[in-house]
C-alpha positions as CSV (number, residue, x, y, z in Angstrom):
1,X,8.7,46.9,22.6
2,X,10.3,46.0,19.0
3,X,9.5,49.5,17.8
4,X,11.1,51.1,20.9
5,X,14.0,49.0,20.4
6,X,14.3,50.2,16.8
7,X,14.0,53.9,17.8
8,X,16.6,53.4,20.5
9,X,19.0,51.7,18.1
10,X,18.8,54.4,15.5
11,X,19.2,57.2,17.9
12,X,22.2,55.5,19.7
13,X,23.8,54.7,16.4
14,X,23.7,58.2,15.1
15,X,24.5,59.7,18.5
16,X,27.6,57.7,19.1
17,X,28.5,57.3,15.4
18,X,28.5,53.5,15.4
19,X,29.3,51.6,12.2
20,X,25.9,51.4,10.3
21,X,26.6,48.1,8.7
22,X,27.6,46.5,12.0
23,X,24.5,47.8,13.8
24,X,22.2,46.5,11.0
25,X,23.6,43.1,11.4
26,X,23.3,43.1,15.2
27,X,19.7,44.3,14.8
28,X,19.0,41.4,12.6
29,X,20.3,38.9,15.1
30,X,18.5,40.6,18.0
31,X,15.3,40.9,16.2
32,X,15.2,37.2,15.2
33,X,16.2,36.0,18.7
34,X,13.4,38.2,20.3
35,X,10.7,37.1,18.1
36,X,11.8,33.3,18.1
37,X,11.4,33.4,22.0
38,X,7.9,35.0,21.6
39,X,7.0,32.2,19.2
40,X,7.6,29.6,21.9
41,X,5.8,31.7,24.6
42,X,2.7,32.9,22.7
43,X,2.5,30.9,19.5
44,X,-0.3,31.4,16.9
45,X,-0.1,27.9,15.8
46,X,2.1,25.2,17.5
47,X,2.1,23.1,14.3
48,X,3.9,26.1,12.5
49,X,6.9,25.6,14.8
50,X,9.8,24.5,12.3
51,X,11.1,20.9,12.8
52,X,14.7,20.2,13.2
53,X,14.9,19.1,9.5
54,X,13.2,22.4,8.4
55,X,15.4,24.5,10.5
56,X,18.5,23.0,9.0
57,X,17.2,24.0,5.5
58,X,16.1,27.4,6.6
59,X,19.6,27.9,8.1
60,X,21.2,27.1,4.7
61,X,18.8,29.5,2.9
62,X,19.4,32.2,5.5
63,X,23.1,31.9,5.1
64,X,22.9,32.1,1.4
65,X,20.6,35.1,1.7
66,X,23.0,36.7,4.0
67,X,26.0,36.2,1.7
68,X,24.1,37.3,-1.3
69,X,22.3,40.2,0.4
70,X,25.5,41.1,2.1
71,X,27.5,41.5,-1.2
72,X,24.5,43.3,-2.6
73,X,24.4,45.6,0.6
74,X,28.0,46.4,0.3
75,X,27.5,47.5,-3.3
76,X,24.3,49.3,-2.5
77,X,25.8,51.1,0.4
78,X,28.7,52.3,-1.6
79,X,26.4,53.6,-4.3
80,X,24.1,55.2,-1.7
81,X,27.2,57.0,-0.2
82,X,28.1,58.3,-3.7
83,X,24.7,59.6,-4.8
84,X,23.2,60.6,-1.4
85,X,23.6,64.4,-0.9
86,X,26.2,65.4,1.6
87,X,23.8,68.2,2.8
88,X,20.1,67.2,2.4
89,X,17.8,70.1,2.0
90,X,15.5,68.7,4.7
91,X,16.1,68.2,8.5
92,X,16.7,64.7,9.7
93,X,13.5,64.6,11.6
94,X,11.6,65.3,8.4
95,X,13.6,63.0,6.2
96,X,12.9,59.9,8.2
97,X,9.1,59.8,7.9
98,X,9.3,60.9,4.3
99,X,11.9,58.3,3.5
100,X,9.7,55.7,5.3
101,X,6.8,56.6,3.1
102,X,8.8,56.5,-0.1
103,X,10.7,53.4,0.9
104,X,7.6,51.6,1.9
105,X,5.9,52.6,-1.4
106,X,8.9,51.3,-3.3
107,X,9.0,48.0,-1.4
108,X,5.2,47.5,-2.0
109,X,5.6,48.2,-5.7
110,X,8.7,45.9,-6.2
111,X,6.9,43.1,-4.0
112,X,3.6,43.4,-6.1
113,X,5.6,43.3,-9.3
114,X,7.4,40.1,-8.0
115,X,4.1,38.4,-7.8
116,X,2.8,39.5,-11.2
117,X,5.9,39.3,-13.4
118,X,6.5,35.8,-14.6
119,X,10.3,35.8,-14.2
120,X,10.5,37.8,-10.9
121,X,8.0,35.4,-9.5
122,X,10.4,32.6,-10.1
123,X,12.7,34.4,-7.7
124,X,10.1,35.5,-5.2
125,X,8.0,32.4,-5.1
126,X,10.8,30.5,-3.4
127,X,9.7,32.4,-0.3
128,X,6.2,31.1,-0.6
129,X,7.1,27.5,-0.9
130,X,6.9,26.7,2.9
131,X,3.4,25.7,4.1
132,X,4.1,27.6,7.4
133,X,4.8,31.2,8.3
134,X,7.4,31.8,11.1
135,X,10.5,33.7,11.9
136,X,12.8,31.0,10.8
137,X,11.4,30.6,7.2
138,X,11.4,34.4,6.6
139,X,15.0,33.8,5.5
140,X,13.9,31.3,2.8
141,X,14.6,33.4,-0.3
142,X,16.3,33.3,-3.6
143,X,19.4,35.4,-3.1
144,X,18.8,37.5,-6.3
145,X,15.3,38.4,-4.8
146,X,17.0,39.8,-1.8
147,X,19.4,41.8,-4.0
148,X,16.7,43.4,-6.1
149,X,14.6,44.4,-3.1
150,X,17.5,46.0,-1.3
151,X,19.0,47.7,-4.3
152,X,15.8,49.2,-5.7
153,X,14.4,50.7,-2.5
154,X,17.6,52.0,-1.0
155,X,19.0,53.4,-4.3
156,X,15.7,55.1,-4.9
157,X,15.8,56.7,-1.6
158,X,19.4,58.1,-2.2
159,X,18.5,59.2,-5.7
160,X,15.5,61.2,-4.4
161,X,17.9,63.0,-2.0
162,X,17.6,61.4,1.4
163,X,20.8,61.1,3.4
164,X,22.6,58.0,4.2
165,X,21.6,58.3,7.9
166,X,17.9,58.5,7.0
167,X,18.2,55.5,4.6
168,X,19.9,53.6,7.6
169,X,17.1,54.5,10.0
170,X,14.4,53.3,7.6
171,X,16.4,50.1,6.8
172,X,16.5,49.2,10.6
173,X,12.7,49.6,10.7
174,X,12.3,47.4,7.7
175,X,14.5,44.7,9.2
176,X,12.4,44.6,12.3
177,X,9.1,44.7,10.5
178,X,10.1,42.1,7.9
179,X,10.6,39.6,10.8
180,X,7.7,40.8,12.8
181,X,5.1,40.2,10.2
182,X,6.3,36.6,9.8
183,X,6.3,35.8,13.4
184,X,4.2,32.9,14.4
185,X,2.9,34.7,17.5
186,X,-0.6,35.2,18.7
187,X,-0.9,39.1,18.7
188,X,-3.2,41.6,17.2
189,X,-2.6,45.2,16.2
190,X,-6.4,45.9,16.0
191,X,-7.2,49.0,14.2
192,X,-3.6,49.9,14.0
193,X,-3.2,47.1,11.4
194,X,-4.8,49.4,8.9
195,X,-1.7,51.5,9.0
196,X,1.1,49.2,10.3
197,X,1.4,45.6,8.9
198,X,1.3,42.8,11.4
199,X,1.3,39.1,11.4
200,X,-2.4,38.9,11.0
201,X,-2.3,40.7,7.7
202,X,0.9,39.0,6.3
203,X,-0.4,35.5,6.9
204,X,-3.2,36.3,4.4
205,X,-0.4,37.3,1.9
206,X,0.9,33.8,2.2
207,X,-2.6,32.3,1.8
208,X,-3.1,29.6,-1.0
209,X,-6.4,31.5,-1.9
210,X,-5.1,34.2,-4.2
211,X,-8.4,36.1,-3.7
212,X,-7.4,37.0,-0.1
213,X,-3.7,37.0,-0.5
214,X,-3.0,40.7,-1.2
215,X,-1.1,42.5,1.4
216,X,2.1,43.2,-0.4
217,X,3.3,45.8,2.2
218,X,5.2,44.2,5.1
219,X,5.7,47.5,6.8
220,X,2.9,50.2,6.2
221,X,-0.4,48.7,5.4
222,X,-1.7,52.0,4.1
223,X,-0.3,51.2,0.5
224,X,-2.4,48.2,0.4
225,X,-5.5,50.4,1.0
226,X,-4.3,52.8,-1.7
227,X,-3.8,50.1,-4.4
228,X,-6.8,47.9,-3.3
229,X,-4.8,44.9,-2.0
230,X,-5.9,45.1,1.7
231,X,-8.1,42.0,2.4
232,X,-7.9,41.6,6.2
233,X,-10.8,42.0,8.6
234,X,-11.0,41.1,12.2
235,X,-11.1,37.3,12.5
236,X,-10.1,36.4,9.0
237,X,-7.4,33.8,8.9
238,X,-6.1,31.8,5.9
239,X,-7.2,28.1,5.7
240,X,-3.7,27.3,4.3
241,X,-0.5,29.0,3.5
242,X,2.1,28.3,0.8
243,X,1.7,28.0,-3.0
244,X,-1.6,27.6,-4.8
245,X,0.2,25.2,-7.1
246,X,3.0,23.5,-5.0
247,X,4.3,21.6,-8.1
248,X,5.2,24.8,-9.7
249,X,8.4,25.2,-7.5
250,X,11.0,22.8,-6.1
251,X,10.7,21.8,-2.5
252,X,12.7,23.9,0.0
253,X,15.0,21.0,0.4
254,X,15.9,20.9,-3.2
255,X,18.5,23.7,-3.0
256,X,20.2,23.3,-6.4
257,X,16.9,23.1,-8.3
258,X,15.6,26.1,-6.4
259,X,18.5,28.3,-7.1
260,X,18.4,27.4,-10.9
261,X,14.7,27.7,-11.1
262,X,14.4,31.1,-12.5
263,X,16.2,29.8,-15.7
264,X,14.1,26.7,-16.0
265,X,12.4,26.5,-19.4
266,X,9.0,28.1,-19.2
267,X,6.1,25.8,-20.3
268,X,3.8,27.3,-22.7
269,X,0.8,26.6,-20.6
270,X,2.3,27.8,-17.4
271,X,0.0,30.6,-16.1
272,X,1.2,33.9,-14.9
273,X,0.9,34.8,-11.2
């Protein structure tokens, strides 16, 4: 149903020439609302439901991410409009699947780098602090991490030559997928999970056991197969999620310390991720 909603949204937006930024925002709200309802109806783990206090902090991070991401998106959209070709050489129906593959690859590589580069991990690790995985805490991010992810993928697509409309179509899919894989819902994609990422795979990404964490793709799982980071098998679930070393990051409720964490002095003995 979520994929059908994404497809319908893209088709209607391009057919009736709706504002792309406004549709992206409404899609985000609709996706969160839909998945939040499913978390109550078919939860994977009831103890992963956010408490009121957690919801309060998640809302603050979400707002900051939206402000930072919104400003970044404005700049990225303007840049995409300048560098994207007015008349792409490929038909739109061909551009979209190609843009999805390229965009997914870019997202995978940026995400993987964010886990292995010491400074980038100080941005991205904020997202891994919560010891739960649900729709609400998908918004727990450092705003600079959001900016980098959006800028790299979308600008790369435009530079390669994809149209603004195809970049929009891929972006809508990534919004839906990003929240779907974090959803605390008891669903299984079965063998389709080897191609399309789902909650089963992404929970392993949040595992405190780094040997099984892998799964850097939140959209197309095939890149995890290509780069050897696919660890899921039927029935495999993480024993615990969060940080392998919780003391390495401020708690989610320590907002100021979290925002300044990337510039904290690095200890000589601090291991790389």
